[in-house]
C-alpha positions in Angstrom: 22.0 -52.5 -33.7 24.0 -52.2 -30.8 26.7 -48.8 -30.9 30.4 -50.3 -31.6 29.9 -53.8 -32.5 30.9 -55.3 -36.3 28.1 -54.3 -38.8 27.4 -57.7 -39.2 27.4 -58.3 -35.8 23.9 -59.3 -35.5 23.1 -61.2 -38.9 26.1 -63.6 -38.6 24.6 -67.2 -38.5 25.6 -69.2 -35.1 28.7 -71.4 -35.9 28.0 -75.2 -35.2 28.4 -76.3 -31.8 29.1 -80.3 -31.5 26.2 -81.2 -29.8 25.2 -84.6 -28.3 22.7 -86.8 -26.4 23.5 -88.5 -23.1 22.5 -92.0 -24.9 25.8 -92.3 -26.7 27.9 -92.1 -23.6 27.5 -95.6 -22.1 29.4 -95.8 -18.8 31.4 -98.9 -19.7 32.2 -96.6 -22.9 33.4 -94.2 -21.0 35.6 -96.0 -18.7 37.3 -97.5 -22.2 37.7 -94.2 -22.9 39.2 -92.3 -19.9 42.0 -94.8 -19.8 44.1 -93.5 -17.1 43.1 -90.0 -16.5 41.4 -89.2 -13.4 38.0 -87.6 -13.4 37.0 -85.3 -10.3 33.5 -84.0 -9.6 32.9 -80.9 -7.6 29.6 -80.1 -5.8 29.8 -76.6 -4.8 26.8 -76.4 -2.0 25.6 -73.7 0.5 22.2 -74.9 2.5 21.7 -78.1 0.0 21.5 -80.8 2.9 17.8 -81.5 1.5 19.2 -82.6 -1.9 22.6 -82.9 -1.4 22.8 -86.7 -0.5 21.0 -88.3 -3.4 23.5 -86.6 -5.4 26.6 -87.9 -3.5 25.2 -91.5 -2.9 24.4 -91.9 -6.9 27.8 -90.9 -8.0 30.1 -92.6 -5.6 27.8 -95.8 -5.9 27.3 -95.9 -9.6 30.3 -93.9 -10.8 32.9 -94.6 -8.2 32.6 -97.9 -6.6 30.4 -99.7 -9.6 32.5 -98.4 -12.7 35.9 -96.8 -11.8 34.9 -93.7 -14.1 35.0 -91.3 -11.5 37.9 -91.4 -9.2 36.9 -88.5 -6.5 33.8 -86.5 -5.1 34.8 -83.8 -3.5 31.7 -81.4 -2.3 32.9 -77.9 -1.2 30.5 -76.6 1.5 30.5 -72.6 1.4 29.6 -71.6 5.2 26.7 -73.9 5.5 24.0 -73.6 8.4 22.4 -76.2 7.9 23.7 -80.3 7.4 24.8 -80.0 4.2 28.0 -81.0 5.3 27.1 -83.7 7.5 25.2 -85.3 5.5 27.5 -85.4 2.4 29.8 -86.8 4.3 27.8 -89.5 5.4 26.9 -90.1 2.0 30.7 -90.7 1.7 31.9 -87.4 0.0 34.8 -86.0 1.0 33.8 -82.2 2.0 36.0 -79.4 2.2 35.4 -75.9 3.5 35.5 -73.8 0.8 37.0 -70.7 3.6 39.8 -73.7 4.5 41.3 -73.4 0.6 43.2 -70.5 0.3 42.3 -68.8 3.9 44.0 -65.7 3.1 41.5 -65.4 0.6 38.9 -65.3 3.7 35.1 -66.6 2.5 34.0 -68.1 -0.5 32.7 -64.7 -2.0 29.7 -66.9 -4.3 29.4 -69.8 -6.2 32.4 -69.2 -8.5 34.8 -68.8 -6.3 33.8 -72.3 -4.2 34.3 -73.5 -7.9 37.9 -72.3 -8.2 38.7 -73.4 -4.7 37.1 -76.7 -5.5 39.5 -77.2 -8.6 42.0 -75.9 -6.3 41.8 -78.9 -4.1 41.4 -82.1 -6.9 43.6 -83.9 -8.8 41.6 -85.3 -12.0 43.1 -84.1 -15.4 38.8 -84.1 -16.3 36.9 -82.0 -13.8 32.9 -82.0 -13.7 31.3 -79.0 -11.7 27.3 -80.5 -11.1 24.8 -78.1 -8.9 23.5 -79.3 -5.8 19.9 -78.9 -5.7 19.0 -81.1 -8.2 15.8 -82.6 -6.7 15.7 -85.5 -9.7 19.3 -86.3 -9.7 20.4 -88.6 -12.2 23.8 -90.0 -13.5 23.2 -88.8 -16.9 24.1 -85.4 -15.4 27.6 -86.5 -14.7 28.3 -89.2 -17.6 26.2 -86.8 -20.4 29.0 -83.8 -19.3 32.3 -86.3 -19.4 31.3 -87.8 -22.8 32.8 -84.9 -25.1 35.3 -84.2 -23.1 36.6 -88.0 -23.1 35.6 -89.0 -26.4 36.6 -85.6 -28.4 40.2 -84.7 -27.5 39.9 -81.2 -29.4 36.8 -80.5 -26.9 37.8 -78.3 -24.0 34.4 -77.4 -22.2 31.2 -79.8 -22.6 27.8 -77.9 -21.2 24.4 -79.8 -20.4 21.6 -78.8 -21.2 17.6 -80.2 -21.1 14.2 -78.7 -20.4 14.0 -76.8 -17.3 10.4 -77.0 -15.6 9.5 -74.7 -13.1 8.9 -75.7 -9.4 6.1 -73.5 -7.6 6.1 -72.3 -4.2 3.5 -74.6 -3.5 5.5 -77.4 -5.1 4.0 -78.0 -8.3 5.7 -78.3 -11.6 5.0 -76.4 -14.0 6.3 -77.9 -17.9 7.8 -75.2 -18.5 9.1 -71.5 -17.2 12.4 -72.2 -15.3 15.9 -70.6 -16.9 14.5 -66.9 -16.5 17.5 -65.5 -16.6 18.7 -67.7 -19.1 16.0 -66.7 -21.3 15.6 -63.1 -20.3 19.4 -62.3 -20.2 22.2 -64.6 -21.2 21.0 -65.8 -24.1 19.8 -62.0 -26.1 23.1 -61.0 -24.7 25.2 -63.3 -26.2 23.0 -63.1 -29.7 24.5 -59.2 -29.8 28.4 -59.9 -28.4 29.1 -63.5 -28.8 26.7 -64.4 -32.0 28.9 -67.4 -32.2 27.7 -68.5 -28.9 23.9 -68.4 -29.4 23.6 -72.2 -30.7 24.3 -73.1 -26.7 20.6 -74.1 -25.4 22.0 -73.6 -21.8 24.4 -71.2 -21.4 24.3 -70.9 -17.7 24.2 -75.2 -16.9 25.3 -75.9 -14.1 26.2 -79.4 -15.0 29.6 -79.0 -17.5 32.7 -80.6 -17.4 36.1 -79.2 -18.8 40.3 -80.8 -19.4 42.0 -79.4 -16.0 44.4 -77.6 -17.9 42.2 -75.2 -19.8 39.7 -74.7 -16.3 43.7 -73.7 -14.4 44.3 -71.3 -17.2 41.3 -69.0 -16.8 39.5 -66.7 -14.5 36.7 -67.6 -12.7 34.2 -64.6 -11.9 33.3 -65.4 -8.3 29.3 -65.0 -8.7 26.8 -66.2 -10.7 28.5 -64.6 -13.8 30.9 -68.0 -13.6 29.0 -70.1 -16.6 29.7 -67.5 -18.7 32.6 -66.6 -18.1 33.8 -69.8 -18.2 32.1 -70.3 -21.8 33.0 -66.6 -23.5 36.7 -67.4 -22.3 36.9 -70.9 -23.6 35.7 -69.7 -26.8 38.0 -66.5 -27.4 41.0 -68.9 -26.7 40.3 -72.1 -28.2 37.6 -71.4 -30.7 33.9 -73.1 -30.9 34.5 -76.1 -31.6 36.5 -76.8 -28.0 32.8 -76.6 -26.8 30.4 -79.3 -26.7 27.0 -79.4 -25.2 24.7 -82.6 -24.5 21.1 -83.4 -24.2 20.4 -84.2 -20.6 16.4 -84.3 -21.2 15.2 -82.5 -18.3 16.3 -80.8 -14.6 14.9 -80.0 -11.6 16.6 -77.9 -8.9 15.2 -75.4 -6.5 13.9 -71.7 -8.4 14.3 -68.9 -6.8 11.6 -66.9 -6.4 12.1 -63.6 -9.4 12.9 -60.7 -6.7 16.3 -62.4 -6.4 16.8 -63.1 -9.5 18.3 -59.9 -10.2 21.3 -60.2 -8.2 22.1 -63.3 -10.7 20.8 -61.4 -13.8 23.3 -58.4 -13.4 26.0 -60.8 -12.3 25.9 -62.6 -16.0 25.4 -59.2 -17.6 28.5 -57.6 -15.7 30.5 -60.9 -17.1 29.5 -60.9 -20.0 29.3 -57.2 -21.4 33.6 -56.9 -19.1 34.1 -59.5 -22.0 32.1 -57.8 -25.1 34.7 -55.2 -25.7 32.3 -52.4 -26.1 33.8 -49.1 -25.1 32.9 -47.0 -22.6 30.4 -49.2 -20.4 30.0 -48.1 -16.6 29.8 -51.4 -14.8 29.7 -50.8 -11.6 29.0 -53.4 -9.0 25.5 -52.7 -8.1 22.1 -52.3 -9.7 18.9 -50.2 -8.2 16.6 -52.4 -6.7 12.9 -50.7 -7.2 10.8 -52.5 -4.2 6.7 -52.0 -3.9 6.8 -48.8 -1.9 8.8 -47.1 -4.7 12.4 -45.9 -3.0 14.6 -47.2 -4.9 17.9 -49.1 -2.8 21.1 -50.1 -4.3 21.4 -54.0 -4.2 25.4 -55.0 -4.7 26.6 -58.1 -6.6 29.5 -60.0 -6.7 31.4 -59.4 -9.6 35.0 -59.6 -8.4 37.4 -62.4 -10.4 39.9 -65.0 -9.5 42.6 -65.1 -11.4 43.8 -68.5 -13.6 44.5 -70.9 -10.8 48.0 -71.7 -11.6 48.8 -67.6 -11.8 47.6 -67.6 -8.4 49.8 -70.8 -7.2 52.5 -69.2 -9.0 52.3 -65.8 -7.2 51.9 -67.4 -3.1 
């Protein structure tokens, strides 16, 4: 058993996370449940020109123009060097350069920072973030995470979950193998430190929705720790029943090589451990990588956090 944890931590049965299937949430029903609320969709993006076009067009055509479910689609471009901004703009999305939001902070530090800045430039009472690297986008990715928020007044955060096929370097797809950081880091770590959250299938999923009031009242880790950070902070403030998850069936995206995942794993662990209450854990901001020639070298990680948006606006 891990030291300094309550003696029953590892034996506690996870509380039930409300779980839905995306098919439960028809678009017409969601529009009715939405009422007069505004809904914003934010796509944080960096060098996603090959995938962002169909995502933007799908949301705008089916959920904005045809249904009136979504009110704005904003792409937060984090200094892309490809045609991401042009493709998204041509598709009809509003494109905002991350460095132009709170320019006093400089360029966006990472995914979480871009998400936080996207929150600042949108106006919906309900906000959904969708990853921009999806290869098989379908609007269920949006409707599935909006559903619990619009249908259940007590739900603050709704996460998507799915099967995670692995796209190999040659383009072939295996049935399983995606979500390596989730299975090797996030889920074991949550089981030890926040076991009530162990019932979440995809705690690091990039498709989720939040009530704006809640999103503006919690900090955003600037890097890849943002998903697990928001999850833990919502749980600690509002409890397990404020979190829901929706089965989105399957998700295919650009998988990164294993050697690039060390930094992601470090940032996820850093965020979770910093919230765990474990005393004397030297977290730091870098980890050691050991390449084939056996000369270890340090790699910097993005472990800063942006304050709650409400607090930052109040301090300016």
